[in-house]
N, C-alpha and C positions, 0 to 999 in steps of 0.2 A: 438481462437476466437478473432476478433478485435471488436472495438467499434460498428461499424455499424451492425455486425452480432449479437452482444449482444442486440442492440436496436431492431432488427428484432425478436429475440427470445423472448424478454420481451413483445413485442407488441402482438405476437401470444399467449403467455402464459397468459397474464393479460387481453387481450381484449382492452387495451388502444391504442391510436393512436401512430404512430412512433414518432411524434413530442413531445407528452407528455412523452413518455419513454425517449427520448433523453434529455429533460429538467430535468427529474428526475435524470438521471445519471450525468448530468453536475452539478446539485445542490448537489448531494451526494459527488462528487469529491471535490467540492468547500468547503463544510462544513467539510469534513474529513481533507482536507488540513489545514483549519484554526484551527481545534481542535489540530491536530498534531503540527502545528506551535507554538501553545501555550503550548506545552508539556503535553497535556491531552491524556489520554489513551482512545481509542474507542473500545468498546466491543459489538459485535453482537452475542448474545447468539446462540449457535449452529453452527455459521459460524467461528468465531475466534476473536482475539484481535489484535489491532494495537497499538504499543507504540513507543516512541522515546527513543533511547539510545544514549548516548554521548560517543564517543571513546576518549581516552586520547591522548594527543600529545606525540610524541616520536621522537627519532633521527633515521633517516633512511639513506640509502646510494643510491647514484646515480649509477646505474648498469654500465653505460658506463665509468664514470670517477673514480668511487670509492670514490668520495667526500661525506662527511657527510652533511646531510641536515635536517632541522627541518620539521617534518610533524605536521601540526596544528591539534588541537582537532576539531572534527566535530560531527554533529548529523546525525543519520540514522534511518530509519523506520524499525521496526521489526514486523513480523506477526507470531502469534502463532495460528494454526488452531484449531477449536473447535471439539468436539467429533462427531457431526453430519457430518461435512465436512470430517473428517478422515474416518468415516464409509462409506460415500458415495464413496470415492475414493478407499477404500480397499475392495470393494465387491468381 
Protein backbone atom coordinates (compact mmCIF):
# COMPACT_ATOMS: atom_id res chain seq x y z
CA UNK A 1 0.00 0.00 0.00
CA UNK A 2 1.43 3.37 -0.98
CA UNK A 3 0.53 6.80 0.38
CA UNK A 4 -2.30 7.53 -2.06
CA UNK A 5 -3.88 4.13 -1.38
CA UNK A 6 -3.60 4.81 2.36
CA UNK A 7 -5.29 8.20 1.91
CA UNK A 8 -8.11 6.55 -0.06
CA UNK A 9 -8.59 3.82 2.56
CA UNK A 10 -8.62 6.31 5.44
CA UNK A 11 -11.07 8.51 3.60
CA UNK A 12 -13.48 5.62 3.07
CA UNK A 13 -13.07 4.32 6.64
CA UNK A 14 -13.31 7.67 8.46
CA UNK A 15 -15.72 9.56 6.21
CA UNK A 16 -13.26 12.47 5.95
CA UNK A 17 -12.28 14.03 2.64
CA UNK A 18 -9.16 12.81 0.88
CA UNK A 19 -7.47 16.18 1.35
CA UNK A 20 -8.13 16.10 5.12
CA UNK A 21 -6.73 12.57 5.32
CA UNK A 22 -3.64 13.57 3.37
CA UNK A 23 -3.10 16.58 5.65
CA UNK A 24 -3.42 14.32 8.69
CA UNK A 25 -0.89 11.82 7.32
CA UNK A 26 1.57 14.58 6.39
CA UNK A 27 1.20 16.12 9.85
CA UNK A 28 1.68 12.73 11.51
CA UNK A 29 4.88 12.08 9.57
CA UNK A 30 6.20 15.56 10.37
CA UNK A 31 5.44 15.32 14.10
CA UNK A 32 6.90 11.79 14.29
CA UNK A 33 10.05 12.92 12.50
CA UNK A 34 10.55 15.86 14.85
CA UNK A 35 10.01 13.70 17.94
CA UNK A 36 12.45 11.03 16.74
CA UNK A 37 14.93 13.73 15.70
CA UNK A 38 14.89 14.90 19.33
CA UNK A 39 15.52 11.28 20.46
CA UNK A 40 12.05 10.95 21.95
CA UNK A 41 10.26 7.61 21.91
CA UNK A 42 6.83 7.55 20.25
CA UNK A 43 4.38 4.94 21.54
CA UNK A 44 1.02 4.23 19.95
CA UNK A 45 -0.73 1.82 22.32
CA UNK A 46 -1.80 -1.32 20.47
CA UNK A 47 0.12 -0.37 17.33
CA UNK A 48 3.75 -0.17 18.43
CA UNK A 49 6.67 1.92 19.58
CA UNK A 50 9.21 3.91 17.59
CA UNK A 51 12.59 4.72 19.10
CA UNK A 52 16.00 5.96 18.03
CA UNK A 53 19.05 3.76 18.53
CA UNK A 54 22.63 4.85 18.04
CA UNK A 55 25.02 2.35 16.51
CA UNK A 56 28.62 2.62 17.63
CA UNK A 57 31.40 3.51 15.25
CA UNK A 58 33.69 0.70 14.18
CA UNK A 59 36.48 -0.27 11.84
CA UNK A 60 35.31 -1.89 8.62
CA UNK A 61 36.92 -3.09 5.40
CA UNK A 62 36.51 -2.04 1.82
CA UNK A 63 35.56 -5.29 0.11
CA UNK A 64 37.28 -4.39 -3.16
CA UNK A 65 40.63 -3.21 -1.83
CA UNK A 66 40.73 -4.80 1.61
CA UNK A 67 41.71 -1.43 3.11
CA UNK A 68 40.52 -0.60 6.61
CA UNK A 69 38.09 2.28 6.97
CA UNK A 70 36.27 4.01 9.79
CA UNK A 71 32.50 3.58 9.91
CA UNK A 72 31.02 6.51 11.80
CA UNK A 73 28.38 6.13 14.51
CA UNK A 74 24.85 6.80 13.32
CA UNK A 75 21.27 6.88 14.47
CA UNK A 76 18.50 4.66 13.12
CA UNK A 77 14.80 4.27 13.83
CA UNK A 78 13.59 1.06 15.47
CA UNK A 79 10.00 -0.17 15.52
CA UNK A 80 8.58 -2.67 17.99
CA UNK A 81 5.05 -3.80 17.09
CA UNK A 82 2.34 -3.80 19.76
CA UNK A 83 0.17 -6.73 20.77
CA UNK A 84 -2.87 -5.66 18.73
CA UNK A 85 -0.80 -5.30 15.56
CA UNK A 86 0.87 -8.68 16.12
CA UNK A 87 -2.52 -10.31 16.70
CA UNK A 88 -3.95 -8.69 13.57
CA UNK A 89 -1.08 -9.97 11.42
CA UNK A 90 -1.03 -13.47 12.93
CA UNK A 91 -4.69 -14.37 12.44
